[in-house]
C-alpha positions as CSV (number, residue, x, y, z in Angstrom):
1,X,206.1,179.1,268.5
2,X,209.6,177.7,269.0
3,X,211.3,178.4,265.7
4,X,212.6,174.8,265.2
5,X,210.4,171.7,265.5
6,X,212.0,168.1,265.4
7,X,210.9,165.9,262.6
8,X,211.8,162.3,261.5
9,X,214.3,162.5,258.9
10,X,212.2,160.4,256.6
11,X,209.9,163.4,256.4
12,X,212.6,165.5,254.8
13,X,211.9,165.5,250.9
14,X,214.4,162.8,249.7
15,X,215.4,164.6,246.4
16,X,216.1,167.8,248.3
17,X,218.0,166.1,250.9
18,X,220.2,164.2,248.3
19,X,221.0,167.3,246.3
20,X,221.8,169.3,249.9
21,X,224.0,166.4,250.8
22,X,225.9,166.3,247.5
23,X,226.4,170.0,247.7
24,X,227.7,169.6,251.4
25,X,230.2,167.1,250.2
26,X,231.6,169.8,247.7
27,X,231.7,172.6,250.2
28,X,234.8,174.6,250.2
29,X,235.6,175.5,253.8
30,X,239.4,175.5,254.4
31,X,239.5,178.3,257.0
32,X,236.5,177.3,259.2
33,X,236.1,173.6,258.4
34,X,232.3,174.2,258.7
35,X,230.6,172.8,255.5
36,X,227.2,173.5,254.5
37,X,225.1,172.3,251.6
38,X,221.6,173.7,250.6
39,X,219.2,172.7,248.1
40,X,215.9,174.4,247.4
41,X,212.8,173.5,245.2
42,X,211.8,176.4,242.7
43,X,208.3,177.2,242.3
44,X,208.4,175.4,239.0
45,X,209.5,172.3,240.8
46,X,213.3,172.7,239.7
47,X,216.1,171.9,242.3
48,X,218.9,174.2,242.7
49,X,221.7,173.3,245.1
50,X,224.7,175.3,246.5
51,X,227.6,174.9,248.9
52,X,229.3,177.3,251.1
53,X,232.4,178.6,249.4
54,X,235.1,180.4,251.8
55,X,237.7,182.9,250.5
56,X,241.0,184.0,252.2
57,X,239.3,187.4,252.2
58,X,236.4,186.4,254.6
59,X,234.0,189.0,253.4
60,X,234.1,187.5,250.0
61,X,232.7,184.0,251.2
62,X,229.3,183.0,250.1
63,X,227.0,180.7,252.2
64,X,225.3,177.6,250.8
65,X,221.7,179.1,251.1
66,X,223.1,182.1,249.0
67,X,224.8,179.9,246.4
68,X,221.4,178.0,245.9
69,X,219.4,181.1,245.4
70,X,222.1,182.4,242.9
71,X,221.7,179.1,241.1
72,X,217.8,179.4,241.1
73,X,218.1,183.1,239.9
74,X,220.5,182.1,237.2
75,X,218.0,179.6,235.9
76,X,215.6,182.2,235.5
77,X,213.2,181.1,238.6
78,X,212.2,183.7,241.2
79,X,210.6,181.8,243.9
80,X,211.0,178.7,245.8
81,X,208.8,176.7,248.1
82,X,211.3,174.6,250.3
83,X,214.8,174.4,251.1
84,X,217.0,171.8,252.8
85,X,220.0,173.0,254.8
86,X,222.8,170.4,255.6
87,X,225.5,170.8,258.2
88,X,227.2,168.8,260.7
89,X,226.1,170.7,263.8
90,X,224.1,170.0,267.1
91,X,221.8,171.8,267.6
92,X,221.0,172.3,263.8
93,X,222.7,175.1,261.9
94,X,220.1,177.7,261.0
95,X,220.6,180.1,258.2
96,X,222.7,183.1,259.0
97,X,221.0,186.5,259.2
98,X,222.0,187.5,255.8
99,X,220.9,184.4,254.3
100,X,217.7,184.7,256.0
101,X,217.0,188.0,254.2
102,X,218.1,186.6,250.8
103,X,215.7,183.5,251.5
104,X,212.9,185.9,252.3
105,X,213.4,187.8,248.9
106,X,212.4,184.6,247.1
107,X,210.5,182.7,249.4
108,X,209.1,184.5,252.4
109,X,206.9,181.7,253.8
110,X,208.9,178.7,252.3
111,X,209.5,175.7,254.5
112,X,213.0,175.3,255.7
113,X,214.4,171.6,256.6
114,X,217.6,171.6,258.7
115,X,219.4,168.4,258.8
116,X,222.6,167.2,260.6
117,X,223.8,163.8,261.6
118,X,221.9,164.6,264.9
119,X,218.4,164.9,263.3
120,X,216.2,166.9,261.2
121,X,214.3,170.0,262.2
122,X,211.4,172.0,260.4
123,X,210.5,175.6,260.3
124,X,209.9,178.4,257.9
125,X,211.6,181.5,256.3
126,X,209.1,183.7,258.0
127,X,209.6,182.3,261.5
128,X,213.4,182.6,261.1
129,X,213.2,186.1,260.0
130,X,210.0,187.9,261.4
131,X,209.6,191.4,260.1
132,X,212.3,191.1,257.6
133,X,213.3,194.0,255.3
134,X,210.9,194.7,252.4
135,X,211.7,197.6,249.9
136,X,208.6,199.4,249.5
137,X,207.6,199.7,245.8
């Protein structure tokens, strides 16, 4: 299966899309100019959003997906069912490798909606990160 499937924008959950777009508008990306917003739905139905936040010490930058996961965890939730990622990219910007691993920790089979001015795509965390790292317990 191809990891991305184009879908009509109307199929993207409107509440998550609005939250991700609002986060996108507040992204702090003075170095790359590449803004990203993400919003996810916790297993409890709550919405947590995050924007990418760059830093002059590049390694200290945080991706939007990680910011949203941090908000989810800070709220006390430990799982999510879907995430919307908004970026101005064509083809759609998929989460980076580190974000894929972080997303897999909290939602290994969650739906991933990728949105840009050029369209919308649907995939899942497990398709984006097959055979991700799992710490044996």
